[in-house]
C-alpha positions, -999 to +999 in steps of 0.1 A: -245+545+188-269+564+166-302+545+159-333+563+148-365+545+157-399+549+141-430+533+157-464+530+139-496+519+155-516+505+125-548+512+143-562+477+140-551+441+133-538+437+098-534+405+078-497+408+068-499+376+048-521+395+023-496+409-003-515+442-007-515+448+031-478+439+031-472+464+003-489+492+022-469+485+054-437+483+034-445+517+019-444+532+055-410+517+060-398+531+027-410+566+038-389+563+069-359+554+048-364+582+024-367+606+053-334+594+067-317+598+033-326+634+034-301+639+061-272+633+038-256+603+056-264+568+045-274+544+072-253+512+077-283+491+082-321+493+083-342+470+104-379+464+100-400+447+126-437+439+125-454+431+158-487+413+164-514+420+190-496+397+215-462+414+210-448+385+190-427+398+162-409+392+129-381+412+115-360+417+084-327+435+080-316+455+050-279+464+047-262+489+025-249+473-006-232+502-023-243+529-047-271+540-024-289+506-029-306+488-001-325+455+000-363+459-002-386+455+027-414+440+006-400+404+008-420+373+013-428+360+048-400+334+048-374+362+046-383+374+080-368+361+113-399+353+133-406+346+170-440+329+163-458+360+151-495+357+141-493+371+106-530+377+104-530+401+134-501+425+128-507+457+148-474+476+150-445+485+127-411+494+140-383+508+118-347+511+132-322+530+111-287+522+123-258+544+114-231+521+129-226+487+114-223+471+148-257+485+160-278+459+176-310+444+163-341+448+185-351+412+193-372+414+224-395+439+239-390+445+276-422+455+292-417+464+329-394+435+335-370+426+363-347+396+361-319+377+378-301+347+365-268+329+358-267+327+320-241+312+297-227+342+279-208+334+246-177+355+246-140+350+252-129+351+288-119+386+300-131+403+268-158+429+266-187+409+254-210+425+230-244+419+246-269+445+237-300+449+258-328+470+243-353+487+266-384+485+243-417+487+261-447+471+244-459+495+218-473+520+217-472+527+255-451+552+273-414+546+282-409+520+309-388+526+340-351+524+334-335+490+329-304+485+350-277+458+346-259+448+377-227+427+381-226+398+405-210+422+431-240+445+429-221+472+410-240+487+381-226+477+348-249+497+326-281+516+330-304+541+315-314+576+326-335+577+357-364+576+361-373+566+326-356+557+293-371+561+259-379+533+235-349+520+218-324+528+245-296+503+245-271+492+271-236+481+265-222+460+294-184+458+297-167+426+305-187+407+330-159+386+344-131+362+335-152+332+326-179+324+301-205+319+327-212+351+346-238+362+371-256+394+369-291+409+374-313+429+352-337+449+373-371+465+365-407+459+373-428+432+358-433+395+351-420+388+316-391+365+306-360+380+290-340+366+261-305+380+254-307+382+216-277+400+201-240+406+205-211+415+183-186+386+189-195+351+197-162+338+211-165+305+230-192+281+219-196+295+184-172+298+155-152+330+160-143+335+123-177+341+108-172+358+075-191+389+086-207+403+117-236+385+134-267+405+133-291+384+154-292+355+178-321+331+184-328+305+210-340+271+198-365+250+217-338+230+235-317+260+244-294+258+214-280+291+200-286+302+164-266+331+149-280+349+119-263+373+096-251+379+061-222+354+062-214+325+040-191+305+062-187+298+099-156+283+114-144+274+079-176+255+071-200+267+045-230+283+061-260+300+045-265+330+068-271+309+099-249+290+123-259+267+152-242+260+185-251+236+213-240+263+237-272+275+252-287+308+246-288+331+275-323+333+289-336+346+322-369+336+336-388+362+356-377+359+392-391+391+407-396+385+444-419+405+466-413+407+503-444+396+522-442+416+553-424+444+572-428+449+610-430+475+624-443+494+594-429+527+607-404+541+631-385+572+642-358+586+619-334+583+647-331+545+641-318+519+665-348+497+667-353+462+651-372+458+618-383+423+606-387+416+569-402+384+558-406+369+523-394+341+500-358+336+488-346+367+505-312+350+505-296+316+510-294+321+548-261+338+550-255+360+519-278+390+526-254+419+522-276+449+528-311+462+535-324+496+529-355+513+544-369+542+524-335+544+507-315+546+540-291+518+548-298+498+580-271+501+607-267+463+609-282+428+601-291+411+634-301+377+619-311+363+585-326+332+568-341+324+535-375+337+546-367+364+572-341+391+580-340+411+612-321+444+609-314+474+631-329+505+615-303+531+607-306+568+612-323+587+584-324+623+572-353+644+559-349+629+524-360+595+538-390+607+558-423+593+547-434+561+529-408+542+510-396+508+497-378+481+517-351+465+497-331+433+506-299+425+487-284+391+486-256+375+465-276+346+453-311+361+448-303+397+439-328+423+451-361+417+469-385+446+471-415+455+491-429+487+477-441+514+501-437+492+531-420+514+557-423+550+569-396+570+586-412+595+610-396+628+620-396+639+656-425+661+667-413+689+689-434+704+717-427+735+738-432+730+775-429+761+797-420+758+833-418+786+859-415+793+895-452+796+896-457+760+887-459+740+854-477+756+825-497+736+800-476+721+770-479+741+738-476+723+705-470+746+675-472+777+697-491+808+686-488+844+696-522+842+713-514+811+734-481+827+745-496+861+751-522+844+775-493+834+797-480+870+800-460+876+832-450+839+835-433+841+801-415+873+809-403+860+842-389+828+827-373+848+799-356+871+823-344+843+846-330+821+819-317+848+796-336+833+767-367+842+749-395+816+749-410+831+718-397+858+695-420+863+666-437+893+683-430+911+716-453+899+744-472+928+759 
């Protein structure tokens, strides 16, 4: 998928309902298009989105109509597909230049989001559905953490590069199962809702023989699904670039759950001791499948309920030493996280020297001076055991 994205911060709120302001902003879009034409390959589709100060948006799509001609971006407001934008306070302009006809429209900005849910996904059973998820942080900020899509079995379906993905990154899940309703999680950090807004085939719940590809989906106030595109019929019925289905649009409400407590907050990296994690909706009482401490798997789950899980800490290595996250995984509620809630501690070694002359004082982090002060006792022990007690420098 080749999609070039341009992002403009307009510097202040602009009244896009003013024709002169709209003309100025459209000129920026035209500059982007002309820049792309300089590469010698004509895009399949160009998408323009204007975003207000609250991140509500409106967008318009221009498709290639032959002979190097594209539709203009200077259209009237009713030509835009809007999500409740405040036209008088437009702040950002996004231009997406798509070089594949099946490239997805950007329909929702994901700003540090983490979701779980059981959506209805339009798509024929067993087929690869065409859901596109765009990782667009609220402009003009830096890239958000990577967005990961997990199947109901916890296996990653699609994900971005770690630890960050750039604006405009898209994920292409494969078939999510054999039924129309599938369970999966979308994980990140945040509190926003997510709307799945675009896919290539509609399958179940929507006419499958739309005259051309669907370019955008929208969710109505009662959950009904609207498909938009440059088609003139849907399911053999005349349609003017929009089709409606009672099959509900996939929507996930924010369900990020923070664990509320971890006891003890630290322990030896040797493991073997109990750790109690408390919270809300950790699982349904029996479906917690795994817990990790600082990235290391626990050695076992001792007991579990919806609000508490007791585990036996597993052994860790040096990569897990220090402060880290505690993560609880369940089939019904996905992942629950308590950030920086547990510390694995490495063993502290001390050198204790014993001799025939009696016990010597313990030495932690021995130095040449401390060892040299023991003199003959050290030499005696070294000769009796056949081992050196300290070998950085000869003891005189």
